[in-house]
N, C-alpha and C positions, 0 to 999 in steps of 0.2 A: 186655839185647840175644836178639835175635832168631837164629835162623837162617832165610837166604833164600834156599836152594837149589829146596825144592818151592811159592815162592811165584811163582820166577822161572820156574819150569819152568812153572805152572799160564799166568802171565801168558803168556810165549810162544804156548802152545800157544793159546789165548784170541785173541789176536791175530791167530795167522797158519792156523790152520782156517777151513774153508770159506770163503779169500781168493785160494787160491791153486788156477790149475787150466792144465792141457795141453790141447791140441786140445779145447778145452770140456768136458772132464773136469774133476772137483775133481780134486788132489792133498792124500789124508788129514795130517792132522797129527799124529804122537802124542807122548805124554811118556815115552816107554821101549818097548824093543822091543814090539809088541804080540803076544802069543801066539794072534793068527787071521790066516786068512789075507791075503795083502798084498794088494793091487790091482797093478796095474802100476807107477803111481810113485806114492811117500811120500816123506814124510821123518818124520825120529826125532832131536826133540831129545834127546841123548843125556849128555852131560857137563859136569857145571855145578861151575867153581870159582873158590872164595869165596878172599880178601884182606882184611883190615881194614882199615880208614884211619879209624881211628875220629879223633873229635876230642873237647877239652871238654867241650860242645855235642852233640854227634850220635854215632850209630854208621851209620857209614859202610862198604861194603862195593866193590872195584871183584871183577866178575863176567866172566866167560869161560865164555861159553855157545858148546857144538859143535855143531853142525846137520848130520846126514847127511842127505844127499839123495838116493834109489835109485831107478834104472828100468832096470825088468826086459825083455832083448830078445832076443830068437829070433834068431840068425843074424844078429846086427849089433851096431855098435857106435859109437854115437851121445852124445857128449858133449854134444850141444848142449840135449840137452832135459834135462839137468841144473842144465847153464848159463841157461839161463828159467829153471830155477822157481828158482836161486841167486837170479837177478835181482827175481823176483816180491819173493824175501824180503828182500832188501836194502832194495829201495823201498820196504817196510811198515816193515822197523824203523826205516832209516835216511833216510826219500824227501828228506830234502836235509841243506846244513850246517850248521842248528841244531840244537839239544840239544833234541828231542822225548822224549815219555818216555810210558809206560804207568803205571799203578798200580792198586793191589786195598787192600784195609783196613790192610792192616800197612806196603808198601812201596812209595817209586816208583823204579820202573827207568827209565834212563837209556841207550839205545844209543850206546853214540858211535864204534866202528870196529870195521871189517871187519878180524883181525888176520892172519888168515892162510885160505886157499884154497887146498886140494888133492883130486887127482883120485887112487882109492884103488878100480880097478875091480875085478871080481868075475868068477870064470868057471870054470865048468863045464859041459864038450862045448860042446855048440849054444847051453847058456845063458850067456848076461852080461850083470852088474848093472854100468851104469854108475853109478859113486856118487862125488858129492864131499863132501868135508868142506869144511864153515865156520866159522870163531871169531867171534865178537863179542865184543867188550868192552862193559862194559854200569858205570854208575857205578847204585851200590844203595845207596839212602836211607831208613832205617827210622822211617819217620814217631811 
């Protein structure tokens, strides 16, 4: 049995990074909180929780992936920006009712459903960060 967390994180970053825009500008996707100065809008694949769902024939996991979407704003509180980005993420990961998947050399990853979505804004003085956190449930099969 292999640990799938890093593989799932990399699959998510590869699927999303370069495919999300806002007002014609790329919204970068990071696999962990970055140590570089971030742009006004960005996404972090933050938390991954794995629960084994093995059988006699396979190693399977149910994996919850937490995605945090940030939009830094000055003297403005516009959550429609993070809603727009969340919609793009969901259209990439879960484009229809079929179970579509992604894979790498070790795992198949099937995003199945958005299990939660909530706003967790941050602010200090005139600086406001609209933040939306979505959680995606995945079936992950070891190859």
